[in-house]
MMTF fields as JSON, N, C-alpha, C and O atoms, coordinates in Angstrom:
{
  "mmtfVersion": "1.0.0",
  "mmtfProducer": "UNKNOWN",
  "numBonds": 439,
  "numAtoms": 440,
  "numGroups": 110,
  "numChains": 1,
  "numModels": 1,
  "chainsPerModel": [1],
  "groupsPerChain": [110],
  "chainIdList": ["A"],
  "bondAtomList": [4, 2, 8, 6, 12, 10, 16, 14, 20, 18, 24, 22, 28, 26, 32, 30, 36, 34, 40, 38, 44, 42, 48, 46, 52, 50, 56, 54, 60, 58, 64, 62, 68, 66, 72, 70, 76, 74, 80, 78, 84, 82, 88, 86, 92, 90, 96, 94, 100, 98, 104, 102, 108, 106, 112, 110, 116, 114, 120, 118, 124, 122, 128, 126, 132, 130, 136, 134, 140, 138, 144, 142, 148, 146, 152, 150, 156, 154, 160, 158, 164, 162, 168, 166, 172, 170, 176, 174, 180, 178, 184, 182, 188, 186, 192, 190, 196, 194, 200, 198, 204, 202, 208, 206, 212, 210, 216, 214, 220, 218, 224, 222, 228, 226, 232, 230, 236, 234, 240, 238, 244, 242, 248, 246, 252, 250, 256, 254, 260, 258, 264, 262, 268, 266, 272, 270, 276, 274, 280, 278, 284, 282, 288, 286, 292, 290, 296, 294, 300, 298, 304, 302, 308, 306, 312, 310, 316, 314, 320, 318, 324, 322, 328, 326, 332, 330, 336, 334, 340, 338, 344, 342, 348, 346, 352, 350, 356, 354, 360, 358, 364, 362, 368, 366, 372, 370, 376, 374, 380, 378, 384, 382, 388, 386, 392, 390, 396, 394, 400, 398, 404, 402, 408, 406, 412, 410, 416, 414, 420, 418, 424, 422, 428, 426, 432, 430, 436, 434],
  "bondOrderList": [1, 1, 1, 1, 1, 1, 1, 1, 1, 1, 1, 1, 1, 1, 1, 1, 1, 1, 1, 1, 1, 1, 1, 1, 1, 1, 1, 1, 1, 1, 1, 1, 1, 1, 1, 1, 1, 1, 1, 1, 1, 1, 1, 1, 1, 1, 1, 1, 1, 1, 1, 1, 1, 1, 1, 1, 1, 1, 1, 1, 1, 1, 1, 1, 1, 1, 1, 1, 1, 1, 1, 1, 1, 1, 1, 1, 1, 1, 1, 1, 1, 1, 1, 1, 1, 1, 1, 1, 1, 1, 1, 1, 1, 1, 1, 1, 1, 1, 1, 1, 1, 1, 1, 1, 1, 1, 1, 1, 1],
  "groupList": [{"groupName": "MET", "atomNameList": ["N", "CA", "C", "O"], "elementList": ["N", "C", "C", "O"], "formalChargeList": [0, 0, 0, 0], "bondAtomList": [1, 0, 2, 1, 3, 2], "bondOrderList": [1, 1, 2], "singleLetterCode": "M", "chemCompType": "L-PEPTIDE LINKING"}, {"groupName": "GLY", "atomNameList": ["N", "CA", "C", "O"], "elementList": ["N", "C", "C", "O"], "formalChargeList": [0, 0, 0, 0], "bondAtomList": [1, 0, 2, 1, 3, 2], "bondOrderList": [1, 1, 2], "singleLetterCode": "G", "chemCompType": "PEPTIDE LINKING"}, {"groupName": "ALA", "atomNameList": ["N", "CA", "C", "O"], "elementList": ["N", "C", "C", "O"], "formalChargeList": [0, 0, 0, 0], "bondAtomList": [1, 0, 2, 1, 3, 2], "bondOrderList": [1, 1, 2], "singleLetterCode": "A", "chemCompType": "L-PEPTIDE LINKING"}, {"groupName": "THR", "atomNameList": ["N", "CA", "C", "O"], "elementList": ["N", "C", "C", "O"], "formalChargeList": [0, 0, 0, 0], "bondAtomList": [1, 0, 2, 1, 3, 2], "bondOrderList": [1, 1, 2], "singleLetterCode": "T", "chemCompType": "L-PEPTIDE LINKING"}, {"groupName": "LYS", "atomNameList": ["N", "CA", "C", "O"], "elementList": ["N", "C", "C", "O"], "formalChargeList": [0, 0, 0, 0], "bondAtomList": [1, 0, 2, 1, 3, 2], "bondOrderList": [1, 1, 2], "singleLetterCode": "K", "chemCompType": "L-PEPTIDE LINKING"}, {"groupName": "ASP", "atomNameList": ["N", "CA", "C", "O"], "elementList": ["N", "C", "C", "O"], "formalChargeList": [0, 0, 0, 0], "bondAtomList": [1, 0, 2, 1, 3, 2], "bondOrderList": [1, 1, 2], "singleLetterCode": "D", "chemCompType": "L-PEPTIDE LINKING"}, {"groupName": "HIS", "atomNameList": ["N", "CA", "C", "O"], "elementList": ["N", "C", "C", "O"], "formalChargeList": [0, 0, 0, 0], "bondAtomList": [1, 0, 2, 1, 3, 2], "bondOrderList": [1, 1, 2], "singleLetterCode": "H", "chemCompType": "L-PEPTIDE LINKING"}, {"groupName": "PHE", "atomNameList": ["N", "CA", "C", "O"], "elementList": ["N", "C", "C", "O"], "formalChargeList": [0, 0, 0, 0], "bondAtomList": [1, 0, 2, 1, 3, 2], "bondOrderList": [1, 1, 2], "singleLetterCode": "F", "chemCompType": "L-PEPTIDE LINKING"}, {"groupName": "SER", "atomNameList": ["N", "CA", "C", "O"], "elementList": ["N", "C", "C", "O"], "formalChargeList": [0, 0, 0, 0], "bondAtomList": [1, 0, 2, 1, 3, 2], "bondOrderList": [1, 1, 2], "singleLetterCode": "S", "chemCompType": "L-PEPTIDE LINKING"}, {"groupName": "ARG", "atomNameList": ["N", "CA", "C", "O"], "elementList": ["N", "C", "C", "O"], "formalChargeList": [0, 0, 0, 0], "bondAtomList": [1, 0, 2, 1, 3, 2], "bondOrderList": [1, 1, 2], "singleLetterCode": "R", "chemCompType": "L-PEPTIDE LINKING"}, {"groupName": "GLN", "atomNameList": ["N", "CA", "C", "O"], "elementList": ["N", "C", "C", "O"], "formalChargeList": [0, 0, 0, 0], "bondAtomList": [1, 0, 2, 1, 3, 2], "bondOrderList": [1, 1, 2], "singleLetterCode": "Q", "chemCompType": "L-PEPTIDE LINKING"}, {"groupName": "ASN", "atomNameList": ["N", "CA", "C", "O"], "elementList": ["N", "C", "C", "O"], "formalChargeList": [0, 0, 0, 0], "bondAtomList": [1, 0, 2, 1, 3, 2], "bondOrderList": [1, 1, 2], "singleLetterCode": "N", "chemCompType": "L-PEPTIDE LINKING"}, {"groupName": "GLU", "atomNameList": ["N", "CA", "C", "O"], "elementList": ["N", "C", "C", "O"], "formalChargeList": [0, 0, 0, 0], "bondAtomList": [1, 0, 2, 1, 3, 2], "bondOrderList": [1, 1, 2], "singleLetterCode": "E", "chemCompType": "L-PEPTIDE LINKING"}, {"groupName": "ILE", "atomNameList": ["N", "CA", "C", "O"], "elementList": ["N", "C", "C", "O"], "formalChargeList": [0, 0, 0, 0], "bondAtomList": [1, 0, 2, 1, 3, 2], "bondOrderList": [1, 1, 2], "singleLetterCode": "I", "chemCompType": "L-PEPTIDE LINKING"}, {"groupName": "LEU", "atomNameList": ["N", "CA", "C", "O"], "elementList": ["N", "C", "C", "O"], "formalChargeList": [0, 0, 0, 0], "bondAtomList": [1, 0, 2, 1, 3, 2], "bondOrderList": [1, 1, 2], "singleLetterCode": "L", "chemCompType": "L-PEPTIDE LINKING"}, {"groupName": "PRO", "atomNameList": ["N", "CA", "C", "O"], "elementList": ["N", "C", "C", "O"], "formalChargeList": [0, 0, 0, 0], "bondAtomList": [1, 0, 2, 1, 3, 2], "bondOrderList": [1, 1, 2], "singleLetterCode": "P", "chemCompType": "L-PEPTIDE LINKING"}, {"groupName": "CYS", "atomNameList": ["N", "CA", "C", "O"], "elementList": ["N", "C", "C", "O"], "formalChargeList": [0, 0, 0, 0], "bondAtomList": [1, 0, 2, 1, 3, 2], "bondOrderList": [1, 1, 2], "singleLetterCode": "C", "chemCompType": "L-PEPTIDE LINKING"}, {"groupName": "VAL", "atomNameList": ["N", "CA", "C", "O"], "elementList": ["N", "C", "C", "O"], "formalChargeList": [0, 0, 0, 0], "bondAtomList": [1, 0, 2, 1, 3, 2], "bondOrderList": [1, 1, 2], "singleLetterCode": "V", "chemCompType": "L-PEPTIDE LINKING"}, {"groupName": "TYR", "atomNameList": ["N", "CA", "C", "O"], "elementList": ["N", "C", "C", "O"], "formalChargeList": [0, 0, 0, 0], "bondAtomList": [1, 0, 2, 1, 3, 2], "bondOrderList": [1, 1, 2], "singleLetterCode": "Y", "chemCompType": "L-PEPTIDE LINKING"}],
  "groupTypeList": [0, 1, 2, 3, 4, 3, 5, 6, 7, 8, 5, 9, 10, 11, 12, 13, 2, 13, 14, 2, 4, 2, 13, 1, 6, 15, 2, 9, 13, 2, 13, 14, 12, 7, 14, 13, 4, 8, 5, 2, 16, 13, 16, 1, 5, 13, 17, 11, 12, 14, 15, 14, 2, 10, 15, 3, 17, 8, 10, 6, 14, 4, 12, 14, 4, 11, 2, 1, 14, 13, 4, 1, 8, 13, 12, 1, 11, 2, 13, 16, 18, 16, 13, 5, 12, 4, 11, 14, 12, 4, 13, 4, 11, 18, 7, 2, 11, 13, 8, 13, 4, 14, 12, 4, 4, 11, 11, 4, 16, 16],
  "groupIdList": [1, 2, 3, 4, 5, 6, 7, 8, 9, 10, 11, 12, 13, 14, 15, 16, 17, 18, 19, 20, 21, 22, 23, 24, 25, 26, 27, 28, 29, 30, 31, 32, 33, 34, 35, 36, 37, 38, 39, 40, 41, 42, 43, 44, 45, 46, 47, 48, 49, 50, 51, 52, 53, 54, 55, 56, 57, 58, 59, 60, 61, 62, 63, 64, 65, 66, 67, 68, 69, 70, 71, 72, 73, 74, 75, 76, 77, 78, 79, 80, 81, 82, 83, 84, 85, 86, 87, 88, 89, 90, 91, 92, 93, 94, 95, 96, 97, 98, 99, 100, 101, 102, 103, 104, 105, 106, 107, 108, 109, 110],
  "secStructList": [7, 7, 7, 7, 4, 4, 4, 4, 1, 7, 2, 2, 2, 2, 2, 2, 2, 2, 2, 2, 2, 2, 6, 7, 1, 2, 2, 2, 2, 2, 2, 2, 2, 2, 2, 2, 2, 1, 1, 7, 3, 3, 2, 2, 2, 2, 2, 2, 2, 1, 1, 1, 7, 2, 2, 2, 2, 2, 2, 2, 2, 2, 2, 2, 2, 2, 2, 6, 1, 3, 3, 3, 3, 3, 3, 6, 6, 3, 3, 3, 3, 3, 3, 7, 2, 2, 2, 2, 2, 2, 2, 2, 2, 2, 2, 2, 2, 2, 2, 2, 2, 2, 2, 2, 2, 6, 6, 7, 7, 7],
  "xCoordList": [-23.103, -22.294, -22.112, -21.774, -22.334, -22.255, -20.831, -19.91, -20.677, -19.367, -19.062, -19.959, -17.8, -17.415, -17.344, -17.236, -17.405, -17.364, -16.071, -16.059, -14.982, -13.705, -13.687, -12.873, -14.578, -14.635, -15.075, -14.836, -15.703, -16.209, -15.151, -15.426, -13.955, -12.895, -11.691, -11.532, -10.847, -9.673, -8.661, -8.696, -7.769, -6.7, -5.868, -5.483, -5.598, -4.81, -5.538, -4.927, -6.835, -7.609, -7.611, -7.467, -7.772, -7.74, -6.367, -6.258, -5.324, -3.966, -3.671, -3.117, -4.041, -3.83, -4.658, -4.19, -5.878, -6.726, -6.102, -6.166, -5.507, -4.843, -3.664, -3.475, -2.874, -1.725, -2.18, -1.602, -3.22, -3.716, -4.29, -4.107, -4.979, -5.53, -4.398, -4.516, -3.315, -2.179, -1.535, -1.026, -1.545, -0.936, -1.988, -1.702, -3.195, -4.286, -4.317, -5.358, -3.221, -3.142, -1.876, -0.816, -1.964, -0.772, 0.404, 1.556, 0.139, 1.246, 2.005, 3.227, 1.285, 1.947, 2.736, 3.798, 2.227, 2.984, 4.272, 5.342, 4.163, 5.348, 6.353, 7.559, 5.868, 6.767, 7.479, 8.692, 6.731, 7.344, 8.386, 9.476, 8.055, 9.009, 10.272, 11.381, 10.092, 11.244, 12.114, 13.341, 11.478, 12.24, 12.943, 14.031, 12.324, 12.947, 14.203, 15.217, 14.137, 15.322, 16.394, 17.56, 16.011, 16.975, 17.183, 16.284, 18.327, 18.525, 17.726, 17.138, 17.704, 16.938, 16.904, 17.705, 15.998, 15.942, 15.203, 14.614, 15.241, 14.497, 13.258, 13.162, 12.333, 11.077, 11.294, 10.582, 12.245, 12.512, 12.862, 12.457, 13.602, 13.937, 12.679, 12.56, 11.759, 10.52, 9.682, 9.095, 9.625, 8.882, 9.442, 8.681, 10.747, 11.371, 11.057, 11.098, 10.751, 10.488, 9.04, 8.767, 8.125, 6.7, 6.11, 6.611, 5.058, 4.403, 3.374, 2.261, 3.753, 2.839, 3.484, 4.708, 2.648, 3.135, 3.681, 3.283, 4.582, 5.219, 4.189, 4.338, 3.142, 2.167, 1.435, 1.104, 1.19, 0.523, 1.432, 0.985, 2.688, 3.653, 3.759, 3.793, 3.81, 3.891, 2.686, 2.835, 1.5, 0.298, 0.383, 0.01, 0.871, 1.025, 2.08, 1.909, 3.161, 4.188, 3.605, 3.913, 2.773, 2.133, 1.258, 1.278, 0.489, -0.368, 0.457, 0.12, 1.534, 2.406, 3.074, 3.233, 3.462, 4.11, 3.113, 3.441, 1.9, 0.871, 0.519, 0.221, 0.554, 0.268, 1.454, 1.315, 2.622, 3.802, 4.587, 5.425, 4.329, 5.056, 6.385, 7.282, 6.517, 7.789, 8.142, 7.288, 9.415, 9.91, 10.563, 11.056, 10.569, 11.219, 12.035, 11.608, 13.218, 14.05, 14.485, 14.752, 14.548, 14.917, 16.428, 17.146, 16.902, 18.331, 18.501, 18.296, 18.87, 18.972, 17.589, 16.736, 17.356, 16.029, 15.243, 14.257, 15.657, 14.979, 14.606, 15.15, 13.681, 13.301, 13.762, 13.468, 14.48, 14.969, 13.991, 13.762, 13.419, 12.445, 13.064, 13.941, 12.589, 12.993, 11.848, 10.912, 11.942, 10.929, 10.993, 12.076, 9.813, 9.736, 9.519, 8.392, 10.6, 10.563, 9.674, 9.117, 9.534, 8.714, 7.263, 6.655, 6.71, 5.319, 5.137, 4.09, 6.124, 6.051, 6.075, 5.448, 6.791, 6.851, 5.475, 5.13, 4.689, 3.338, 2.459, 1.697, 2.565, 1.787, 2.264, 1.456, 3.569, 4.148, 3.665, 3.263, 3.7, 3.271, 1.779, 1.352, 0.993, -0.444, -0.754, -1.509, -0.17, -0.44, 0.201, -0.322, 1.31, 1.923, 0.996, 0.828, 0.396, -0.525, -1.769, -2.26, -2.277, -3.431, -3.063, -3.843, -1.904, -1.46, -1.358, -1.771, -0.814, -0.686, -2.058, -2.274, -2.987, -4.34, -5.046, -5.772, -4.839, -5.446, -4.873, -5.597, -3.571, -2.948, -3.491, -3.721, -3.698, -4.235, -5.682, -6.125, -6.409, -7.805, -7.931, -8.914, -6.949, -6.835, -8.06, -8.591, -8.492, -9.576, -10.841, -11.444, -11.25, -12.457, -13.716, -14.778, -13.597, -14.728, -15.069, -14.176, -16.317, -16.848, -16.356, -16.699],
  "yCoordList": [59.368, 58.921, 60.081, 61.19, 59.831, 60.866, 61.172, 60.389, 62.323, 62.741, 62.006, 61.733, 61.695, 61.085, 62.176, 63.359, 61.781, 62.76, 63.562, 64.733, 62.934, 63.654, 64.777, 65.694, 64.718, 65.775, 67.117, 68.164, 67.095, 68.311, 69.044, 70.1, 68.491, 69.07, 69.396, 68.853, 70.286, 70.704, 69.563, 68.606, 69.693, 68.7, 68.611, 67.519, 69.741, 69.775, 69.042, 68.261, 69.284, 68.606, 67.095, 66.325, 66.678, 65.243, 64.646, 63.53, 65.388, 64.904, 64.718, 63.696, 65.703, 65.611, 64.464, 63.755, 64.268, 63.178, 61.817, 60.918, 61.652, 60.393, 60.139, 59.023, 61.175, 61.041, 60.743, 59.894, 61.445, 61.231, 59.827, 59.191, 59.356, 57.996, 56.974, 55.987, 57.215, 56.287, 56.229, 55.18, 57.328, 57.313, 57.075, 57.226, 56.705, 56.502, 55.134, 54.727, 54.424, 53.115, 53.078, 53.495, 52.588, 52.598, 51.797, 52.141, 50.745, 49.97, 50.816, 50.715, 51.642, 52.489, 53.6, 53.993, 54.104, 55.091, 54.442, 55.046, 53.215, 52.499, 52.267, 52.388, 51.936, 51.728, 53.034, 53.043, 54.136, 55.43, 55.801, 56.262, 55.602, 55.917, 55.064, 55.55, 53.794, 52.908, 53.361, 53.369, 53.737, 54.186, 55.513, 55.757, 56.367, 57.653, 57.442, 58.105, 56.52, 56.312, 55.48, 55.517, 54.735, 53.994, 54.787, 55.509, 54.667, 55.342, 54.646, 55.305, 53.351, 52.546, 51.135, 50.79, 50.338, 48.967, 48.103, 48.609, 46.825, 45.913, 45.461, 45.662, 44.871, 44.456, 43.547, 43.675, 42.646, 41.736, 42.469, 42.041, 43.562, 44.356, 44.932, 44.966, 45.376, 45.952, 44.859, 45.089, 43.696, 42.574, 42.221, 41.91, 42.265, 41.971, 43.041, 42.772, 44.228, 45.357, 45.385, 45.905, 44.838, 44.936, 43.58, 42.537, 43.598, 42.343, 41.894, 41.503, 41.953, 41.607, 40.589, 40.499, 39.833, 38.847, 39.562, 40.689, 38.913, 39.491, 39.942, 41.038, 39.148, 39.625, 40.897, 41.75, 41.016, 42.207, 43.422, 44.495, 43.26, 44.352, 44.752, 45.94, 43.777, 44.069, 44.882, 45.794, 44.563, 45.312, 46.753, 47.679, 46.948, 48.314, 49.081, 50.271, 48.417, 49.061, 49.466, 50.537, 48.611, 48.911, 50.159, 51.015, 50.262, 51.439, 52.712, 53.743, 52.64, 53.805, 54.191, 55.375, 53.189, 53.457, 54.039, 54.973, 53.492, 54.01, 55.463, 56.243, 55.819, 57.201, 58.127, 59.35, 57.533, 58.345, 58.744, 59.644, 58.087, 58.434, 57.708, 58.169, 56.574, 55.853, 55.504, 55.487, 55.226, 54.77, 53.419, 53.13, 52.606, 51.312, 51.042, 51.334, 50.478, 50.102, 48.652, 48.204, 47.945, 46.539, 46.426, 46.984, 45.687, 45.423, 43.919, 43.364, 43.271, 41.814, 41.204, 41.487, 40.375, 39.79, 40.453, 39.888, 41.626, 42.363, 43.754, 44.24, 44.376, 45.748, 46.632, 46.362, 47.681, 48.641, 49.815, 50.468, 50.078, 51.158, 52.348, 52.201, 53.549, 54.775, 55.784, 55.619, 56.81, 57.863, 58.708, 59.029, 59.065, 60.046, 61.396, 61.77, 62.104, 63.333, 64.412, 65.231, 64.424, 65.443, 65.353, 66.373, 64.159, 64.016, 64.115, 64.565, 63.709, 63.89, 65.383, 65.825, 66.135, 67.595, 68.221, 69.21, 67.659, 68.18, 68.042, 68.951, 66.907, 66.712, 67.689, 68.311, 67.817, 68.73, 70.157, 70.844, 70.609, 71.967, 72.162, 73.22, 71.14, 71.23, 71.475, 72.387, 70.658, 70.817, 72.08, 72.664, 72.502, 73.763, 74.932, 75.848, 74.901, 75.97, 75.992, 77.062, 74.815, 74.757, 75.352, 76.107, 75.021, 75.538, 77.05, 77.714, 77.593, 79.047, 79.705, 80.72, 79.124, 79.685, 79.614, 80.537, 78.528, 78.408, 79.428, 79.981, 79.666, 80.668, 82.061, 82.844, 82.377, 83.685, 83.814, 84.901, 82.728, 82.731, 83.033, 83.634, 82.622, 82.963, 82.517, 83.273, 81.281, 80.665, 81.524, 81.659, 82.099, 82.934, 82.101, 82.653, 80.797, 79.917, 79.114, 78.724, 78.868, 78.007, 78.454, 77.849],
  "zCoordList": [-84.025, -82.919, -81.943, -82.356, -80.654, -79.64, -79.238, -79.471, -78.632, -78.14, -76.837, -76.039, -76.636, -75.371, -74.312, -74.636, -73.061, -71.975, -71.981, -71.6, -72.414, -72.421, -73.447, -73.344, -74.439, -75.447, -74.858, -75.462, -73.706, -73.083, -72.261, -71.691, -72.202, -71.392, -72.255, -73.348, -71.758, -72.525, -72.624, -71.851, -73.59, -73.74, -72.461, -72.041, -71.855, -70.618, -69.5, -68.771, -69.36, -68.321, -68.538, -67.588, -69.779, -70.088, -69.819, -69.313, -70.156, -69.935, -68.444, -68.04, -67.635, -66.188, -65.618, -64.727, -66.111, -65.624, -65.918, -65.078, -67.084, -67.437, -66.509, -66.026, -66.263, -65.369, -63.941, -63.262, -63.49, -62.13, -61.965, -60.928, -62.985, -62.919, -62.804, -62.078, -63.516, -63.484, -62.11, -61.716, -61.373, -60.04, -58.953, -57.765, -59.36, -58.426, -57.771, -57.254, -57.777, -57.125, -56.277, -56.743, -55.042, -54.177, -54.727, -54.463, -55.481, -56.064, -57.084, -57.195, -57.82, -58.827, -58.15, -58.633, -57.044, -56.265, -55.757, -55.817, -55.259, -54.755, -55.876, -55.662, -57.061, -58.209, -58.554, -58.76, -58.616, -58.923, -57.872, -58.211, -56.604, -55.538, -55.649, -55.427, -55.995, -56.163, -57.334, -57.233, -58.441, -59.611, -59.348, -59.871, -58.541, -58.219, -57.378, -57.596, -56.418, -55.577, -56.28, -55.887, -57.309, -58.127, -59.405, -59.836, -60.004, -61.283, -62.379, -63.237, -62.351, -63.297, -62.735, -61.867, -63.216, -62.728, -63.74, -64.695, -63.522, -64.372, -63.619, -62.408, -64.301, -63.704, -62.5, -61.504, -62.567, -61.458, -60.181, -59.1, -60.274, -59.099, -58.456, -57.232, -59.274, -58.758, -58.089, -57.032, -58.688, -58.111, -56.736, -55.82, -56.585, -55.29, -54.245, -53.044, -54.694, -53.795, -53.3, -52.218, -54.074, -53.755, -53.368, -53.79, -52.573, -52.183, -53.214, -52.863, -54.482, -55.57, -56.499, -56.591, -57.179, -58.143, -59.374, -59.672, -60.08, -61.267, -62.308, -62.848, -62.621, -63.614, -63.165, -63.989, -61.872, -61.35, -61.479, -61.885, -61.138, -61.284, -62.753, -63.071, -63.64, -65.079, -65.543, -66.356, -65.04, -65.421, -64.927, -65.648, -63.703, -63.182, -63.971, -64.238, -64.343, -65.17, -66.521, -67.045, -67.072, -68.364, -68.252, -69.136, -67.164, -66.962, -66.821, -67.403, -66.053, -65.885, -67.198, -67.497, -67.977, -69.262, -70.262, -70.994, -70.295, -71.209, -70.896, -71.8, -69.619, -69.218, -69.486, -69.456, -69.748, -70.034, -68.798, -68.864, -67.665, -66.446, -66.323, -65.617, -67.004, -67.021, -68.455, -69.342, -68.656, -69.952, -69.735, -68.644, -70.754, -70.657, -71.901, -73.019, -71.694, -72.838, -72.651, -71.536, -73.746, -73.702, -73.634, -74.463, -72.625, -72.458, -72.313, -71.234, -73.393, -73.391, -73.308, -74.149, -72.31, -72.167, -71.028, -70.555, -70.589, -69.53, -70.033, -71.025, -69.34, -69.651, -68.501, -67.337, -68.838, -67.862, -67.827, -68.846, -66.661, -66.514, -65.813, -64.961, -66.189, -65.512, -65.597, -66.379, -64.792, -64.737, -66.011, -66.499, -66.545, -67.627, -66.949, -66.627, -66.744, -65.948, -66.554, -65.824, -67.872, -68.54, -68.073, -67.747, -68.037, -67.636, -66.125, -65.658, -65.371, -63.923, -63.589, -62.626, -64.38, -64.209, -64.448, -63.802, -65.363, -65.623, -64.384, -64.055, -63.701, -62.478, -61.405, -60.715, -61.274, -60.279, -60.526, -59.587, -61.775, -62.117, -61.87, -61.408, -62.179, -61.973, -60.491, -60.155, -59.61, -58.181, -57.613, -56.664, -58.175, -57.745, -58.087, -57.282, -59.28, -59.685, -58.804, -58.444, -58.459, -57.563, -56.203, -55.623, -55.708, -54.408, -54.424, -53.473, -55.491, -55.618, -55.635, -54.973, -56.395, -56.468, -55.118, -54.751, -54.378, -53.054, -52.069, -51.241, -52.169, -51.297, -51.585, -50.663, -52.879, -53.254, -52.806, -52.435, -52.839, -52.438, -50.956, -50.523, -50.185, -48.763, -47.953, -47.14, -48.191, -47.415, -47.367, -46.302, -48.475, -48.526, -48.791, -49.081, -48.693, -48.96, -47.725, -46.973, -47.51, -46.443, -45.103, -44.087]
}
């Protein structure tokens, strides 16, 4: 059995790629922005905020949750979603490190 392509990259690189893929859709960005401005909400609130059908919103929530960018807890017959700040911090640190490296490089390319 052959190695998968992800086997050729570090755990950190694979982790950042999973997180980046999860935020690679504008609906997921909108969901994250909505959750950031709200302390927490249920799926119905998100559906009311976006121009998408409830099943589509649920699929995007599932992708964000699988990537670890949001958390969900069951409250009665609804699920309350919130940001998983630990994993969002990983994305923030990744782009901050890239920015620092680019500043040090001082446009010495092209």
